[in-house]
MILUMLO-762016 format. One line per 5 residues: number of its first residue (from 1); their letters; for each residue y, z, x of N, C-alpha, C. Coordinates in steps of 0.001 Angstrom, whole numbers, plus 500000, padded with zeros to 6 digits. Example, Ala and Ser with C-alpha at 12.3 -4.5 7.8 and 13.67 -1.06 7.14 Angstrom:
% residues 2
1 = as = 494310,507800,513190,495500,507800,512300,496700,507800,513200 ~ 497750,507080,512850,498940,507140,513670,500030,507870,512900
This chain:
% residues 307
1 = mrvyh = 929321,599099,681371,929992,600221,682067,931104,600758,681269 ~ 931358,602166,681587,932059,602861,680736,933695,602324,680990 ~ 934197,603358,680200,935842,602823,680006,936526,603626,681214 ~ 935856,604759,681330,936625,605476,682728,936046,604420,684201 ~ 935453,603143,684366,935190,602466,684957,936417,601374,684962
6 = llgla = 936448,600852,683511,937487,599884,683647,938982,600393,683713 ~ 939394,601231,683159,940627,602060,683508,940775,602361,685217 ~ 939372,602557,686006,939823,603204,687333,939891,601325,688074 ~ 939092,600302,688041,939491,598924,688024,940676,598974,687909 ~ 941306,599041,686888,942739,598425,686749,943673,599172,687107
11 = gcwli = 943367,600435,687158,944432,601565,688095,944443,601090,689688 ~ 943024,600544,690207,943116,600130,691742,943484,598874,691645 ~ 943899,597936,690658,944340,596791,691194,946141,596786,690811 ~ 946313,597732,690068,947819,597943,690012,948488,598536,691045 ~ 947462,599701,691936,948177,600189,693122,948269,598874,694073
16 = patvh = 949606,599154,694932,949584,598026,695935,948864,598481,696877 ~ 947874,597365,697604,947039,597594,698377,947125,597993,699786 ~ 949100,597872,700277,949229,598359,701236,949310,599998,700990 ~ 949259,600931,699864,949296,602370,699945,948017,603120,700585 ~ 948486,603733,701427,947306,604315,702144,946181,603095,702810
21 = gqtse = 946789,602536,703256,945581,601189,703859,944428,601228,703313 ~ 944547,601190,701678,944029,600647,700838,943739,599590,700758 ~ 941852,598907,700705,941675,597858,700372,941401,597430,699151 ~ 940911,596275,698692,939921,595768,697551,938885,596488,697436 ~ 937944,596265,698634,936791,596553,698614,936742,598603,698689
26 = eklac = 937437,598977,699398,937465,600213,698943,937876,600878,697587 ~ 938996,600173,696887,939048,600250,695706,937839,599958,694986 ~ 937240,599074,694956,935598,598972,693982,934911,599873,694321 ~ 934469,600131,695372,933729,600944,695853,934022,602771,695463 ~ 935495,603101,695101,935497,604561,694541,935336,604382,693186
31 = aaahg = 936083,602949,692578,935861,602689,691352,934524,602931,690464 ~ 933361,602533,691341,932104,602263,691113,931537,603520,691416 ~ 931778,604864,692276,931362,605889,692213,932099,606828,691127 ~ 933116,606423,691030,933949,607373,689941,932642,607564,688693 ~ 931718,605840,688042,931228,605771,687099,930261,605912,687142
36 = egqdl = 929141,605612,688574,928097,606143,688500,927523,607908,688508 ~ 928540,608353,689271,928502,609720,689227,928354,610388,687600 ~ 928803,609972,686904,929200,610362,685354,927763,610169,684908 ~ 927343,608850,685446,926031,608276,684782,924871,609339,685054 ~ 924800,609713,686473,923857,610465,687048,923586,612015,686250
41 = rkagk = 925377,612655,686578,925101,613534,685657,924434,613869,684499 ~ 924679,612569,683613,924143,612590,681840,923014,612764,682244 ~ 922238,612311,683695,920911,611818,683218,920288,613377,684401 ~ 920436,614287,684648,920392,615237,685230,920005,615363,686631 ~ 920242,614269,687011,920263,614110,689025,921629,614557,689583
46 = llqar = 921721,615841,689220,923066,616236,689860,922888,615953,691488 ~ 922502,616164,692409,922202,616164,693917,923228,614788,693271 ~ 922655,613898,693101,923453,612503,693435,924512,612489,692768 ~ 924951,612917,691616,926075,612661,690728,927123,613411,691540 ~ 926162,614479,692267,927572,615232,693228,928009,614238,694539
51 = arfar = 927040,613951,695104,927455,612693,696342,928651,611729,695818 ~ 928346,611299,694560,929087,610156,693698,930559,610912,693888 ~ 930612,611896,692811,931490,612470,692926,932617,612707,694377 ~ 931678,613013,695397,932061,613657,695970,932788,611869,697382 ~ 932486,610993,696771,932359,609748,697333,934025,609071,697009
56 = caqat = 934151,609589,695600,935566,608934,695037,936582,609681,695052 ~ 936165,611105,695440,937130,612278,695467,938047,612028,696835 ~ 937473,611315,697990,938009,611448,698897,939754,610405,699252 ~ 940439,611001,700040,941885,610881,699973,941956,608830,700329 ~ 941143,608079,700588,941391,607103,700793,940959,606373,699598
61 = cpqll = 940772,606804,698480,940648,605959,697209,941898,606352,696800 ~ 941789,605782,695559,943416,605496,694737,943059,607077,693909 ~ 944673,607243,693995,944937,608567,693377,944335,608883,692302 ~ 944391,607979,691232,944343,607639,689974,942897,608288,689497 ~ 941962,608097,690701,940386,608705,690352,940304,609960,690894
66 = vpdcv = 940708,610412,692420,940722,611161,692803,940831,612641,691818 ~ 941758,612920,691289,941602,614343,690546,940124,614647,689199 ~ 939828,613560,688662,938459,613299,687861,937378,614044,689226 ~ 937345,613257,690035,936023,613194,691170,935777,614665,691776 ~ 937448,615395,691825,937269,616691,692460,936689,617672,691200
71 = qwsse = 937201,617721,690042,937045,618098,689411,935769,618467,688881 ~ 934994,616944,688634,933163,616981,688225,932499,617213,689479 ~ 933431,617245,690617,932361,617864,691613,932020,618995,692073 ~ 933193,619871,691501,933036,621297,691408,931832,621609,690417 ~ 931937,621319,689185,931275,621585,687566,929738,620880,688560
76 = vqqai = 929704,620180,688938,928176,619918,689269,927806,620699,690639 ~ 928467,621339,691179,928517,622145,692323,927618,623534,691398 ~ 928482,623726,690241,928185,625236,689567,926943,624870,689223 ~ 926327,623714,688487,925218,623372,687532,924187,623367,688108 ~ 924092,623006,689900,922857,622366,690638,922284,623841,690773
81 = ptvvf = 920672,623964,690678,920070,625098,690602,919636,625029,692108 ~ 919514,626578,692627,918504,626537,693660,917296,627719,693877 ~ 916327,627333,694853,915011,628179,694723,914876,628835,696189 ~ 913840,630045,696389,913996,630556,697655,912613,630706,697582 ~ 911648,630053,698570,910124,630238,699005,910074,631422,699733
86 = agmgt = 908796,632376,699274,908112,632982,700046,906328,633038,699861 ~ 905916,633147,701302,904561,632812,701134,903749,633891,702197 ~ 902527,634013,701590,901879,634850,702172,900280,634167,702898 ~ 899656,634316,704222,899155,633701,705188,897821,634042,704398 ~ 896525,633841,704873,895126,634389,704775,894704,635598,705004
91 = dgket = 895424,635989,706044,895236,637280,706625,896108,638103,705548 ~ 896777,638119,704513,897684,638646,703522,899123,638907,703726 ~ 899228,638793,705017,900703,638642,705812,901632,637920,705123 ~ 902857,638109,705171,904242,637434,704838,904033,636302,706085 ~ 904539,634977,705782,904468,633751,706473,905262,632852,706596
96 = saikv = 905865,632255,706965,906605,631017,707239,906141,629730,707683 ~ 904671,630062,708009,903946,628720,708215,903469,628020,706904 ~ 904429,627585,706153,903978,626739,705025,905002,625726,704609 ~ 904162,624400,704746,905006,623382,704269,904869,623135,702823 ~ 906146,622838,702088,906159,622109,701143,906842,620799,700716
101 = lvdgl = 906013,620553,699311,906570,619293,698767,906706,619527,697181 ~ 907469,618713,696870,908107,618740,695610,907838,617385,695146 ~ 907292,617138,693750,906988,615744,693313,906447,615169,694003 ~ 905921,615284,695178,904812,614148,696311,905461,613865,696943 ~ 907027,614471,697553,907957,614104,698550,908358,615540,698956
106 = plvdr = 908196,615605,700806,908548,616424,701474,909658,617083,701062 ~ 909725,618738,701346,910726,619329,701141,911159,620321,701935 ~ 910484,620934,702648,910636,621972,704137,908941,621567,704684 ~ 909134,621952,705958,908058,621688,706846,907638,623169,706531 ~ 908872,624334,707144,908228,625765,707030,909234,626295,706089
111 = ldgka = 908891,627407,706101,909787,628722,704941,910519,629189,705908 ~ 912284,629504,705490,913262,630026,706402,913947,630565,705699 ~ 913527,631022,704167,914088,632178,703229,915447,631838,702553 ~ 916004,630509,703112,917250,630040,702668,917047,629293,701325 ~ 918088,629591,700422,918131,629072,699416,918022,627230,699357
116 = ieldp = 917136,626626,698398,917108,624916,698394,918123,624661,696962 ~ 918428,623670,696741,918893,623105,695698,918227,621911,695304 ~ 917847,622229,693576,916920,621153,693545,917677,620604,692015 ~ 917053,619351,691700,917751,619213,690030,916936,620017,689003 ~ 917930,620042,687982,916941,620750,687024,915881,619724,686425
121 = gehtf = 914962,620754,686055,913755,619909,684931,912528,620763,685399 ~ 911668,619893,685109,909837,620131,685203,909694,619551,686936 ~ 909356,620396,687932,908730,620090,689392,907691,620460,689522 ~ 906785,619503,689961,905424,620029,690862,905748,620288,692365 ~ 905108,621548,692708,904978,621690,694155,903859,622152,694435
126 = lfehn = 903247,621526,695919,902542,621620,696595,902372,622198,697943 ~ 901985,623216,697778,902219,624006,699594,900859,624002,700449 ~ 901033,623713,701429,899892,623568,702388,899965,624549,703682 ~ 899021,625512,703976,898904,626336,705196,897405,626109,705498 ~ 897268,626135,707043,895956,626169,707833,894645,625208,706825
131 = gkkkq = 895494,623947,706758,894500,623131,705883,893504,623505,704304 ~ 894834,624623,703803,894559,624714,702667,895884,624451,701786 ~ 895810,624494,700483,896462,623783,699591,896576,624195,698005 ~ 897646,624664,697790,897763,624888,696443,899024,624312,695764 ~ 898670,624181,694305,899723,623190,693818,900137,623740,692215
136 = etfli = 901308,624379,692224,902064,624969,691077,903213,624083,690634 ~ 903116,624079,689358,904300,623558,688265,905278,624288,687661 ~ 906592,624766,688169,907435,625026,687742,908583,624887,687199 ~ 909735,625026,685620,910459,624697,685248,911740,625301,685430 ~ 912719,623915,686309,913871,624732,687100,914776,624296,685982
141 = reger = 915846,625502,686145,916702,625511,684992,918351,625224,685106 ~ 919251,624640,684607,920439,624327,685311,921394,625533,685555 ~ 921612,625823,686024,922711,626846,686828,921811,627981,687306 ~ 920554,627831,687098,919413,629384,688231,919932,629001,689252 ~ 920368,630474,690090,920410,630868,691105,919473,631202,691842
146 = nrmis = 919247,631021,693051,918133,631836,693656,916915,632180,693679 ~ 916145,631359,692691,914903,631591,691653,913859,631471,693033 ~ 912950,633240,692754,912169,633612,694194,910914,632599,693495 ~ 910082,631852,694313,908641,631190,694155,908235,632067,695354 ~ 906723,632440,694610,905836,632990,695746,904868,632115,695653
151 = vsfae = 904249,632285,696946,902563,631438,696801,901657,632522,698207 ~ 900662,632348,697674,899767,633447,698509,898440,632496,698858 ~ 897934,632594,699827,896997,632017,700736,895843,633148,700660 ~ 895903,634395,700676,894874,635225,700941,893636,635429,700025 ~ 892520,635518,700832,891287,635356,699955,891184,636497,699045
156 = eappk = 890871,636330,698007,890398,637402,697162,889328,638296,697656 ~ 889533,639762,697698,888596,640715,697828,887670,641050,697067 ~ 886267,640420,697259,885317,640740,695917,885284,642101,695704 ~ 884813,642017,693903,885062,643873,693314,884145,644556,694557 ~ 884368,645694,694732,883502,646750,695035,882585,647332,694353
161 = nekkp = 881296,647053,694756,880332,648046,693860,880628,649509,694075 ~ 880863,649937,693114,880489,651875,693274,878998,651831,693147 ~ 879324,653121,693880,877595,653559,693914,877482,654748,693378 ~ 877030,654591,692522,876366,656338,691533,875764,657228,692660 ~ 876107,658214,691913,875275,659284,693260,873893,659493,692356
166 = ppewk = 873005,659836,693288,871714,659757,692704,871332,660969,691759 ~ 870413,660763,690966,870844,662346,689846,870135,663291,690213 ~ 869553,663503,691119,869103,664933,692227,870394,665309,692533 ~ 871514,664705,693347,872686,664707,693751,873503,665648,692844 ~ 873682,664614,691531,874750,665117,690469,874206,666357,689936
171 = eknsp = 872610,666550,689432,872320,668053,688880,872437,669076,689699 ~ 872509,668920,691183,872851,669626,691860,874316,670328,691995 ~ 875224,669311,691585,876292,669405,692286,877450,669479,690417 ~ 876428,669176,689793,877501,669755,688126,877152,671191,688047 ~ 878332,671372,687580,878277,673088,687222,877535,673249,685639
176 = keppe = 876770,674227,686237,875448,674564,685268,876138,675561,683865 ~ 875608,674675,682539,876258,675057,681674,874929,676281,680819 ~ 875641,677443,680519,874936,678645,680088,874047,677754,679308 ~ 872835,678447,679201,871332,678001,678276,871750,678829,676640 ~ 871674,677521,675959,871942,677663,674864,871010,678638,673827
181 = ekkpl = 871734,679655,673029,870795,680886,672605,870161,680244,671517 ~ 869170,680824,671671,867904,680284,670438,868024,681063,669234 ~ 868347,680033,668149,868567,681490,666822,866934,681642,666594 ~ 867241,682976,665906,865601,682630,665114,865600,681884,664111 ~ 864407,681513,664072,864085,680479,662291,864217,681658,661293
186 = vpaee = 864921,681455,660441,865147,682345,658925,864659,681122,658317 ~ 863738,681743,657713,862800,681302,656193,863660,680726,655507 ~ 863515,679941,654858,864327,679418,653431,864137,679880,652527 ~ 865190,680128,652031,865232,681366,650630,864082,680155,649501 ~ 862887,680795,649033,862237,680291,648181,862548,680252,646709
191 = kpspp = 862878,679217,646370,863305,679226,645135,862393,679258,644260 ~ 862524,680147,642656,861332,680190,642131,861024,679086,641399 ~ 860107,678728,641452,859957,677277,640282,859962,677698,639046 ~ 860250,676416,638237,860532,676488,636955,858830,676780,636239 ~ 858776,677738,635373,857788,677999,634898,857360,676514,633708
196 = vsekt = 856510,676642,633903,855917,675690,633268,855416,675694,631858 ~ 856086,674817,631366,856182,674568,629882,854756,674580,629298 ~ 854475,675625,628545,853621,675815,627842,853162,675821,626539 ~ 852759,674933,625650,852901,674755,624225,852349,676247,623648 ~ 853565,677024,623064,852901,678214,622353,853185,677749,621090
201 = ssgpt = 852224,678253,620419,852395,677823,619017,851327,678429,618383 ~ 851254,679001,617013,850389,679727,616426,849345,678943,615528 ~ 849628,677672,615497,848881,676262,615084,847420,676809,615780 ~ 847163,676564,617106,845417,676591,617268,844890,677838,616706 ~ 845525,678770,616534,844408,680173,615964,844642,680183,614261
206 = allvt = 845937,679692,613694,845654,679767,612247,844752,678311,612026 ~ 844230,677619,612532,843123,676169,612629,842188,677409,612216 ~ 842099,678128,613574,840300,679101,613633,840442,679758,612621 ~ 841322,680709,612296,840821,681730,611064,840974,680823,609863 ~ 841807,679743,609648,841488,679332,608542,840090,678408,608406
211 = glagl = 839454,677953,609483,838462,677626,609581,837269,678454,609069 ~ 837052,679556,609660,836282,680682,609809,836502,680960,608409 ~ 837679,681687,607902,837872,681459,606513,837232,680880,605503 ~ 837406,679469,605573,836773,678508,604779,835464,678404,604640 ~ 834628,678532,605785,833270,678772,606067,832866,679966,606019
216 = gvglg = 833177,681078,605920,832528,681890,605354,832654,682460,603942 ~ 834109,681660,603111,833936,681316,601854,833053,680524,601104 ~ 832672,679848,601530,831809,678540,601536,830420,679062,601700 ~ 830195,680159,602703,828550,680329,602774,828484,681771,601784 ~ 829629,682391,601476,829304,683388,600440,829322,682583,598776
221 = fgawa = 830003,682010,598682,830028,681457,597467,828901,680714,597339 ~ 828256,680349,598107,827197,679362,598273,825973,680164,598005 ~ 825709,681283,598821,824614,682420,598066,824692,682813,597280 ~ 825962,683139,596411,826235,683197,595195,825647,682547,594201 ~ 825901,681352,594391,825652,679946,593518,824107,680053,593708
226 = lslks = 823463,680471,594710,821922,680288,594714,821388,681284,594062 ~ 821723,682534,593710,821422,683409,593212,821408,683114,591914 ~ 822931,682748,591437,822996,682087,589949,821744,681090,589847 ~ 821455,680375,590266,820667,679401,590000,819207,679978,589516 ~ 818696,680714,590512,817666,681510,590108,817871,681856,588680
231 = tvask = 819043,682404,588328,819033,683005,586676,819046,682324,585859 ~ 819440,680809,586110,820077,679829,585213,818308,679792,585212 ~ 817516,679322,585851,816300,678573,585906,815323,679510,585144 ~ 815453,680875,585064,814628,681661,584521,815035,681928,582945 ~ 816315,681705,582724,816735,681747,581124,817343,680336,580307
236 = cdraa = 817599,679242,581232,817914,678212,580513,816664,676860,580577 ~ 816688,676099,579583,815857,675239,579777,816977,674175,580289 ~ 816124,673410,581302,817175,672712,582040,816778,671190,581556 ~ 815502,670957,581373,815204,669405,580685,816548,669211,579327 ~ 816949,670415,578541,817269,670317,577010,818814,670674,577770
241 = rtctd = 818959,671622,579015,820229,671519,579328,821231,672572,578050 ~ 819828,673477,578052,820240,674496,576656,819827,676113,577323 ~ 821108,676921,576686,820594,678494,577595,820593,679160,576224 ~ 819674,680107,575727,819488,680787,574581,820149,681989,575098 ~ 819729,682804,576263,820235,683418,576460,822044,683785,576808
246 = edgkn = 822384,684740,576394,824178,685131,577001,824154,685062,578617 ~ 823555,685826,579221,823518,686172,580443,823093,684782,581069 ~ 822459,683886,580378,822053,682760,581334,823073,681453,581438 ~ 823882,681699,579936,824983,680461,579775,826005,680982,580775 ~ 826691,682356,580980,827777,682923,581932,827169,682744,583276
251 = aaglg = 826258,682655,583617,825201,682368,584887,825583,680527,585738 ~ 825416,680193,584404,825269,678550,584027,826731,678258,584561 ~ 827934,678432,583828,828957,678208,584038,829489,678748,585421 ~ 829381,679858,585521,829650,680897,586687,829260,680026,588191 ~ 827707,679475,588206,827293,678756,589084,827886,677527,589495
256 = stvgt = 828639,676444,588333,829099,675364,588889,830423,675609,589561 ~ 831107,676641,588811,832666,676982,589298,832153,677206,590827 ~ 831472,678473,591369,830914,679037,592525,830722,677917,593472 ~ 829981,676900,593308,829048,676081,593991,830202,674937,594513 ~ 831484,675037,593514,832594,673419,593774,833063,674380,594773
261 = istag = 833678,675977,594662,834124,676612,595883,833604,676568,597057 ~ 832065,676821,596569,831484,677245,598147,831530,675328,599132 ~ 831269,674620,598343,831420,673301,599209,832973,672977,599349 ~ 834230,673284,598740,835584,673115,599124,835703,674031,600308 ~ 835132,675366,600424,835453,676067,601651,834611,675636,602440
266 = tilgl = 833180,675473,602451,832537,674532,603894,833447,673715,604419 ~ 833924,672818,603373,834849,671489,604099,835845,671894,604631 ~ 836711,672896,604412,837782,673261,604999,837783,674273,606243 ~ 836636,674904,606339,836155,675482,607165,835763,674948,608387 ~ 835059,673784,607905,834558,672689,609125,835559,671705,609427
271 = aglga = 836650,671575,608835,837652,670847,609395,838626,671533,610080 ~ 839103,673260,609780,839878,674169,610609,839138,674282,611926 ~ 837709,674186,612053,836835,674499,613313,837055,672898,613855 ~ 837270,671644,613494,837067,670852,613731,838625,670569,614608 ~ 839444,670848,613732,840935,670713,614945,841197,671780,615444
276 = wllwp = 840460,673274,615627,840747,674454,616574,840163,673726,618164 ~ 839358,672998,617698,838319,672391,619412,839433,671313,619687 ~ 839981,670367,618640,840494,669365,619744,842200,669833,619790 ~ 842413,670922,619359,844246,671181,619776,844021,671657,621323 ~ 845165,671607,622006,845379,671709,623061,845659,673511,623430
281 = rskep = 844846,673711,624559,844747,675200,624906,845729,675515,625225 ~ 845883,676679,624990,847585,677298,625755,847017,678549,626763 ~ 847270,678640,627797,847004,679725,628408,847214,681310,628082 ~ 848166,681513,627133,848179,682824,626896,846760,683273,625918 ~ 846345,684498,626584,845288,684731,625786,845347,684925,623866
286 = qtasl = 844566,684921,623484,844692,684775,621833,843599,685686,621162 ~ 843176,686098,620561,842447,686844,619797,842667,686704,618221 ~ 841292,686979,617443,841157,686436,616045,839965,687087,615725 ~ 839768,688123,614940,838658,688421,614223,838080,688032,612169 ~ 837234,688021,612084,837099,687268,610381,835921,688444,610486
291 = dvgpt = 836010,688761,609116,835099,689946,608121,834916,689417,606761 ~ 833442,689078,606773,833001,688465,605138,832387,689407,604831 ~ 832299,689928,603653,830941,690809,602844,831543,690546,601691 ~ 830179,690975,600996,829857,690878,599086,830840,692651,598844 ~ 831636,692422,597661,831572,693601,596909,831550,693874,595847
296 = agggm = 831442,694553,595132,831173,694639,593647,832194,693604,592392 ~ 831589,692836,592037,832029,691758,591207,832640,690415,592126 ~ 832361,690540,593144,832812,689260,593895,832390,689353,595330 ~ 833424,688915,596269,833072,688443,597592,834549,688899,598038 ~ 834239,689549,599714,835937,689693,600390,835444,689060,601967
301 = vrwqg = 836993,688777,602261,836936,688047,603605,838611,688750,604349 ~ 838256,688618,605045,839220,690025,606225,839581,689339,607305 ~ 840657,688649,607673,840744,688511,609291,842102,688948,610076 ~ 841930,689458,611170,843491,689628,611885,843354,688603,613015 ~ 844136,688456,613625,844341,688036,615229,845797,688557,615432
306 = rw = 846107,688006,616938,847288,687815,617624,847088,686915,618539 ~ 848631,686596,618594,848973,684563,619400,850101,684846,619249
């Protein structure tokens, strides 16, 4: 029991019972309402707390308790929230033929548009209309006044299938765009292809000329060596390897040298021709000429070319 309860009881017993015709039972009831109202208010049961404060605020209660109960009753009245219901029937029109239950207990049989008091807190509302039921849960706040709660039993219309116009109708009714002008095809500019790199070198021609010159020298000196050989054979003793004639001696010595040059020239000529045959050809035309012939006291080789 709270301190207020004890003070209320003590005050009740100190006041003479003859004042206002108060009896002991009346004093106890007022004191109990005074204390219970405070407990209910703290628990959030404002409707019951207001009723208990109204009980101890009566004139038949001890005057020591009445001022507190009057003040607390007014404060609780301001804190009690109210709600207003609105409903729509199955035909989509507003209707009052909706029954409402809150937390499993009947609240109203029909909607009348008036505000209804409720204790603050979370409440579950059950709405009934033409055999159909809908349940919703709302949080009602302390001091909230005339909160609108709506419910609808109208059937949701299925989404309409939009009919698309046939392609023929669309083509006939759609604005025609001017035909696109066809631009003449312009041939792409041909870029000159890069020249094929060709190996231009004077190497093949030089080899050809060198080979022909060497071969010509070899053949020329070879013929000369044969003529000297016949001179040596007629004027020298080959078995004794001696020559009594001066021309024979000179012919023998010169024949050895000429033979060597002939052999070297022939080898050089063959090598040059072989290299010329194996050398990569160039597309650029090349020309060369070689002239070989005897002269007085020797031979002559002349070559000329363009590459």
